[in-house]
SEPA-41958 format. One record per residue (C-alpha): residue number from 1; x, y, z; residue in one letter. Coordinates in Angstrom, 2 decimals. Each point is the difference from the previous one (the first is absolute). Layout:
BEGIN
<pt><k>NUM</k><c1>X</c1><c2>Y</c2><c3>Z</c3><r>A</r></pt>
...
This chain:
BEGIN
<pt><k>1</k><c1>167.08</c1><c2>147.55</c2><c3>98.17</c3><r>M</r></pt>
<pt><k>2</k><c1>-3.00</c1><c2>-2.52</c2><c3>0.19</c3><r>G</r></pt>
<pt><k>3</k><c1>-2.98</c1><c2>0.86</c2><c3>-0.59</c3><r>R</r></pt>
<pt><k>4</k><c1>-2.43</c1><c2>2.04</c2><c3>2.52</c3><r>P</r></pt>
<pt><k>5</k><c1>-2.00</c1><c2>-2.06</c2><c3>3.40</c3><r>F</r></pt>
<pt><k>6</k><c1>-3.30</c1><c2>-0.84</c2><c3>-1.24</c3><r>C</r></pt>
<pt><k>7</k><c1>-1.57</c1><c2>-2.50</c2><c3>2.71</c3><r>G</r></pt>
<pt><k>8</k><c1>0.23</c1><c2>-2.05</c2><c3>2.79</c3><r>Y</r></pt>
<pt><k>9</k><c1>1.40</c1><c2>-3.07</c2><c3>-1.29</c3><r>A</r></pt>
<pt><k>10</k><c1>3.17</c1><c2>2.01</c2><c3>0.15</c3><r>Q</r></pt>
<pt><k>11</k><c1>0.64</c1><c2>0.71</c2><c3>3.54</c3><r>L</r></pt>
<pt><k>12</k><c1>-0.98</c1><c2>-1.77</c2><c3>3.53</c3><r>M</r></pt>
<pt><k>13</k><c1>-2.91</c1><c2>1.67</c2><c3>1.41</c3><r>R</r></pt>
<pt><k>14</k><c1>-1.32</c1><c2>0.34</c2><c3>3.69</c3><r>L</r></pt>
<pt><k>15</k><c1>-2.38</c1><c2>-2.72</c2><c3>0.10</c3><r>G</r></pt>
<pt><k>16</k><c1>-1.72</c1><c2>0.72</c2><c3>3.72</c3><r>A</r></pt>
<pt><k>17</k><c1>0.72</c1><c2>1.64</c2><c3>2.98</c3><r>V</r></pt>
<pt><k>18</k><c1>0.12</c1><c2>-1.02</c2><c3>3.78</c3><r>A</r></pt>
<pt><k>19</k><c1>-3.39</c1><c2>2.11</c2><c3>1.61</c3><r>Y</r></pt>
<pt><k>20</k><c1>-0.09</c1><c2>-0.45</c2><c3>3.69</c3><r>I</r></pt>
<pt><k>21</k><c1>-3.31</c1><c2>-0.53</c2><c3>1.64</c3><r>V</r></pt>
<pt><k>22</k><c1>-1.27</c1><c2>-1.26</c2><c3>3.52</c3><r>P</r></pt>
<pt><k>23</k><c1>-2.22</c1><c2>-2.69</c2><c3>-1.00</c3><r>D</r></pt>
<pt><k>24</k><c1>0.14</c1><c2>-2.48</c2><c3>-3.20</c3><r>Y</r></pt>
<pt><k>25</k><c1>-4.36</c1><c2>0.38</c2><c3>-0.30</c3><r>D</r></pt>
<pt><k>26</k><c1>-0.01</c1><c2>4.08</c2><c3>0.63</c3><r>A</r></pt>
<pt><k>27</k><c1>2.63</c1><c2>0.59</c2><c3>-2.68</c3><r>G</r></pt>
<pt><k>28</k><c1>-2.18</c1><c2>-2.03</c2><c3>-2.74</c3><r>I</r></pt>
<pt><k>29</k><c1>-2.92</c1><c2>1.45</c2><c3>1.39</c3><r>A</r></pt>
<pt><k>30</k><c1>0.98</c1><c2>3.69</c2><c3>-0.73</c3><r>F</r></pt>
<pt><k>31</k><c1>1.54</c1><c2>-0.82</c2><c3>-3.50</c3><r>F</r></pt>
<pt><k>32</k><c1>-2.49</c1><c2>-2.13</c2><c3>-1.36</c3><r>T</r></pt>
<pt><k>33</k><c1>-2.45</c1><c2>3.48</c2><c3>1.32</c3><r>A</r></pt>
<pt><k>34</k><c1>2.11</c1><c2>1.92</c2><c3>-2.24</c3><r>L</r></pt>
<pt><k>35</k><c1>-0.84</c1><c2>-2.84</c2><c3>-3.05</c3><r>G</r></pt>
<pt><k>36</k><c1>3.66</c1><c2>-1.19</c2><c3>0.57</c3><r>W</r></pt>
<pt><k>37</k><c1>-0.05</c1><c2>-3.78</c2><c3>-1.02</c3><r>T</r></pt>
<pt><k>38</k><c1>1.05</c1><c2>-2.52</c2><c3>2.53</c3><r>L</r></pt>
<pt><k>39</k><c1>2.87</c1><c2>-2.07</c2><c3>-2.16</c3><r>A</r></pt>
<pt><k>40</k><c1>1.02</c1><c2>-2.37</c2><c3>2.37</c3><r>E</r></pt>
<pt><k>41</k><c1>-0.34</c1><c2>-1.07</c2><c3>3.47</c3><r>D</r></pt>
<pt><k>42</k><c1>2.55</c1><c2>-2.81</c2><c3>1.08</c3><r>I</r></pt>
<pt><k>43</k><c1>-0.16</c1><c2>-1.64</c2><c3>3.46</c3><r>D</r></pt>
<pt><k>44</k><c1>3.61</c1><c2>-0.27</c2><c3>0.51</c3><r>Q</r></pt>
<pt><k>45</k><c1>-0.17</c1><c2>-1.39</c2><c3>3.50</c3><r>G</r></pt>
<pt><k>46</k><c1>1.02</c1><c2>2.74</c2><c3>2.67</c3><r>R</r></pt>
<pt><k>47</k><c1>-0.79</c1><c2>2.61</c2><c3>-2.67</c3><r>K</r></pt>
<pt><k>48</k><c1>-2.20</c1><c2>0.61</c2><c3>-2.98</c3><r>R</r></pt>
<pt><k>49</k><c1>1.47</c1><c2>0.58</c2><c3>-3.59</c3><r>W</r></pt>
<pt><k>50</k><c1>-2.88</c1><c2>3.04</c2><c3>-0.95</c3><r>V</r></pt>
<pt><k>51</k><c1>-0.22</c1><c2>2.29</c2><c3>-3.47</c3><r>T</r></pt>
<pt><k>52</k><c1>-2.35</c1><c2>2.35</c2><c3>-1.04</c3><r>V</r></pt>
<pt><k>53</k><c1>0.35</c1><c2>1.71</c2><c3>-3.11</c3><r>T</r></pt>
<pt><k>54</k><c1>-1.56</c1><c2>2.84</c2><c3>-1.84</c3><r>D</r></pt>
<pt><k>55</k><c1>0.97</c1><c2>-1.51</c2><c3>-3.12</c3><r>G</r></pt>
<pt><k>56</k><c1>3.29</c1><c2>2.18</c2><c3>-0.03</c3><r>H</r></pt>
<pt><k>57</k><c1>1.55</c1><c2>-0.48</c2><c3>2.93</c3><r>L</r></pt>
<pt><k>58</k><c1>-0.06</c1><c2>-3.01</c2><c3>2.66</c3><r>R</r></pt>
<pt><k>59</k><c1>0.42</c1><c2>0.69</c2><c3>3.53</c3><r>L</r></pt>
<pt><k>60</k><c1>1.24</c1><c2>-3.10</c2><c3>2.57</c3><r>V</r></pt>
<pt><k>61</k><c1>-1.93</c1><c2>0.62</c2><c3>3.07</c3><r>L</r></pt>
<pt><k>62</k><c1>2.07</c1><c2>-0.52</c2><c3>2.78</c3><r>A</r></pt>
<pt><k>63</k><c1>-1.42</c1><c2>-0.57</c2><c3>3.05</c3><r>R</r></pt>
<pt><k>64</k><c1>2.30</c1><c2>1.85</c2><c3>2.65</c3><r>A</r></pt>
<pt><k>65</k><c1>2.00</c1><c2>-2.52</c2><c3>2.05</c3><r>E</r></pt>
<pt><k>66</k><c1>1.64</c1><c2>1.99</c2><c3>3.15</c3><r>G</r></pt>
<pt><k>67</k><c1>0.50</c1><c2>3.64</c2><c3>1.43</c3><r>Q</r></pt>
<pt><k>68</k><c1>2.28</c1><c2>1.41</c2><c3>-2.76</c3><r>T</r></pt>
<pt><k>69</k><c1>-2.32</c1><c2>-1.04</c2><c3>-2.68</c3><r>Q</r></pt>
<pt><k>70</k><c1>-3.24</c1><c2>0.87</c2><c3>2.16</c3><r>K</r></pt>
<pt><k>71</k><c1>1.23</c1><c2>3.74</c2><c3>0.35</c3><r>A</r></pt>
<pt><k>72</k><c1>0.62</c1><c2>-0.09</c2><c3>-3.55</c3><r>A</r></pt>
<pt><k>73</k><c1>-3.89</c1><c2>-0.63</c2><c3>-0.79</c3><r>I</r></pt>
<pt><k>74</k><c1>-1.10</c1><c2>3.72</c2><c3>-1.45</c3><r>G</r></pt>
<pt><k>75</k><c1>3.36</c1><c2>1.10</c2><c3>0.12</c3><r>A</r></pt>
<pt><k>76</k><c1>1.53</c1><c2>-2.19</c2><c3>-2.75</c3><r>Q</r></pt>
<pt><k>77</k><c1>0.94</c1><c2>3.52</c2><c3>-1.97</c3><r>F</r></pt>
<pt><k>78</k><c1>1.27</c1><c2>2.09</c2><c3>3.08</c3><r>A</r></pt>
<pt><k>79</k><c1>-2.62</c1><c2>1.99</c2><c3>0.29</c3><r>G</r></pt>
<pt><k>80</k><c1>-0.36</c1><c2>1.06</c2><c3>-3.80</c3><r>R</r></pt>
<pt><k>81</k><c1>-2.31</c1><c2>-1.32</c2><c3>-3.04</c3><r>V</r></pt>
<pt><k>82</k><c1>1.72</c1><c2>-2.76</c2><c3>-1.10</c3><r>G</r></pt>
<pt><k>83</k><c1>-2.91</c1><c2>-1.82</c2><c3>-2.44</c3><r>L</r></pt>
<pt><k>84</k><c1>-1.60</c1><c2>1.80</c2><c3>-3.10</c3><r>F</r></pt>
<pt><k>85</k><c1>-3.31</c1><c2>-1.29</c2><c3>-0.97</c3><r>M</r></pt>
<pt><k>86</k><c1>-1.15</c1><c2>1.41</c2><c3>-3.27</c3><r>M</r></pt>
<pt><k>87</k><c1>-3.40</c1><c2>0.35</c2><c3>-1.12</c3><r>S</r></pt>
<pt><k>88</k><c1>-2.11</c1><c2>0.65</c2><c3>-3.07</c3><r>R</r></pt>
<pt><k>89</k><c1>-3.00</c1><c2>1.34</c2><c3>2.44</c3><r>D</r></pt>
<pt><k>90</k><c1>1.55</c1><c2>2.01</c2><c3>2.85</c3><r>F</r></pt>
<pt><k>91</k><c1>-3.98</c1><c2>0.24</c2><c3>1.66</c3><r>A</r></pt>
<pt><k>92</k><c1>-0.89</c1><c2>-3.48</c2><c3>-0.43</c3><r>T</r></pt>
<pt><k>93</k><c1>3.35</c1><c2>-1.75</c2><c3>1.45</c3><r>D</r></pt>
<pt><k>94</k><c1>0.26</c1><c2>2.50</c2><c3>2.81</c3><r>A</r></pt>
<pt><k>95</k><c1>-3.46</c1><c2>-1.34</c2><c3>1.12</c3><r>A</r></pt>
<pt><k>96</k><c1>1.09</c1><c2>-3.56</c2><c3>0.04</c3><r>R</r></pt>
<pt><k>97</k><c1>3.42</c1><c2>1.17</c2><c3>1.71</c3><r>I</r></pt>
<pt><k>98</k><c1>-2.58</c1><c2>1.50</c2><c3>2.67</c3><r>R</r></pt>
<pt><k>99</k><c1>-2.47</c1><c2>-2.86</c2><c3>0.10</c3><r>A</r></pt>
<pt><k>100</k><c1>3.07</c1><c2>-2.71</c2><c3>0.36</c3><r>A</r></pt>
<pt><k>101</k><c1>1.49</c1><c2>2.28</c2><c3>3.24</c3><r>G</r></pt>
<pt><k>102</k><c1>2.31</c1><c2>2.32</c2><c3>-1.48</c3><r>G</r></pt>
<pt><k>103</k><c1>-0.13</c1><c2>3.30</c2><c3>1.31</c3><r>V</r></pt>
<pt><k>104</k><c1>0.93</c1><c2>3.20</c2><c3>-2.53</c3><r>F</r></pt>
<pt><k>105</k><c1>2.47</c1><c2>2.43</c2><c3>1.68</c3><r>E</r></pt>
<pt><k>106</k><c1>-0.86</c1><c2>3.06</c2><c3>-2.40</c3><r>E</r></pt>
<pt><k>107</k><c1>-2.50</c1><c2>0.75</c2><c3>-2.42</c3><r>E</r></pt>
<pt><k>108</k><c1>0.80</c1><c2>-0.85</c2><c3>-4.09</c3><r>P</r></pt>
<pt><k>109</k><c1>2.38</c1><c2>2.47</c2><c3>-1.30</c3><r>R</r></pt>
<pt><k>110</k><c1>0.82</c1><c2>1.02</c2><c3>-3.60</c3><r>R</r></pt>
<pt><k>111</k><c1>3.40</c1><c2>-0.13</c2><c3>-1.00</c3><r>E</r></pt>
<pt><k>112</k><c1>1.63</c1><c2>0.46</c2><c3>-3.46</c3><r>S</r></pt>
<pt><k>113</k><c1>0.19</c1><c2>-4.12</c2><c3>0.08</c3><r>Y</r></pt>
<pt><k>114</k><c1>-3.65</c1><c2>-0.64</c2><c3>0.92</c3><r>G</r></pt>
<pt><k>115</k><c1>-2.27</c1><c2>-0.28</c2><c3>3.11</c3><r>T</r></pt>
<pt><k>116</k><c1>1.84</c1><c2>-1.08</c2><c3>3.22</c3><r>V</r></pt>
<pt><k>117</k><c1>-0.84</c1><c2>-0.74</c2><c3>3.78</c3><r>A</r></pt>
<pt><k>118</k><c1>1.53</c1><c2>-1.84</c2><c3>2.63</c3><r>V</r></pt>
<pt><k>119</k><c1>-1.74</c1><c2>-2.34</c2><c3>2.05</c3><r>W</r></pt>
<pt><k>120</k><c1>1.62</c1><c2>-2.90</c2><c3>2.84</c3><r>R</r></pt>
<pt><k>121</k><c1>-1.54</c1><c2>-3.55</c2><c3>0.19</c3><r>D</r></pt>
<pt><k>122</k><c1>-1.32</c1><c2>-1.54</c2><c3>2.79</c3><r>P</r></pt>
<pt><k>123</k><c1>3.15</c1><c2>0.00</c2><c3>1.38</c3><r>W</r></pt>
<pt><k>124</k><c1>1.26</c1><c2>2.98</c2><c3>-0.97</c3><r>G</r></pt>
<pt><k>125</k><c1>2.12</c1><c2>-0.55</c2><c3>-2.71</c3><r>T</r></pt>
<pt><k>126</k><c1>-0.20</c1><c2>3.42</c2><c3>-2.36</c3><r>R</r></pt>
<pt><k>127</k><c1>-0.82</c1><c2>-0.50</c2><c3>-3.80</c3><r>W</r></pt>
<pt><k>128</k><c1>-0.43</c1><c2>2.53</c2><c3>-2.35</c3><r>D</r></pt>
<pt><k>129</k><c1>-3.29</c1><c2>-0.39</c2><c3>-2.62</c3><r>L</r></pt>
<pt><k>130</k><c1>0.69</c1><c2>1.41</c2><c3>-3.26</c3><r>I</r></pt>
<pt><k>131</k><c1>-2.38</c1><c2>0.55</c2><c3>-2.94</c3><r>E</r></pt>
<pt><k>132</k><c1>2.44</c1><c2>1.20</c2><c3>-3.07</c3><r>P</r></pt>
<pt><k>133</k><c1>-0.45</c1><c2>2.97</c2><c3>-1.85</c3><r>A</r></pt>
<pt><k>134</k><c1>0.83</c1><c2>-2.28</c2><c3>-3.02</c3><r>E</r></pt>
<pt><k>135</k><c1>-1.50</c1><c2>-2.93</c2><c3>-0.28</c3><r>P</r></pt>
<pt><k>136</k><c1>3.04</c1><c2>-2.87</c2><c3>0.20</c3><r>T</r></pt>
<pt><k>137</k><c1>-0.18</c1><c2>-4.05</c2><c3>0.26</c3><r>D</r></pt>
């Protein structure tokens, strides 16, 4: 049998995830306040191609159009936590999230995998903020 998997070069990988927002500029303001980088903002006529990145993940900010998409804002994962933000400094990152308009649903708690708390972004989408017990890349 061949050699074991040893890197991304052998796999397709997810390049970006669409994230529905009510307004491009509000999405840009929120994510850049978290320390993310605006990677692209290209006017395409009736819409813009806007991406933000934390250096690993790229989100395509998709402005909601029509009632179905507008209803999905804040409910993109049907009320579940659907996004998991990793942290090396929980307290600093939690403060940054609050300053950007995020709201924590609970106090941080210790789990076997690290410190975690559920928070909502300004549009209601639920996230986990996790500081792993063991450092990871």
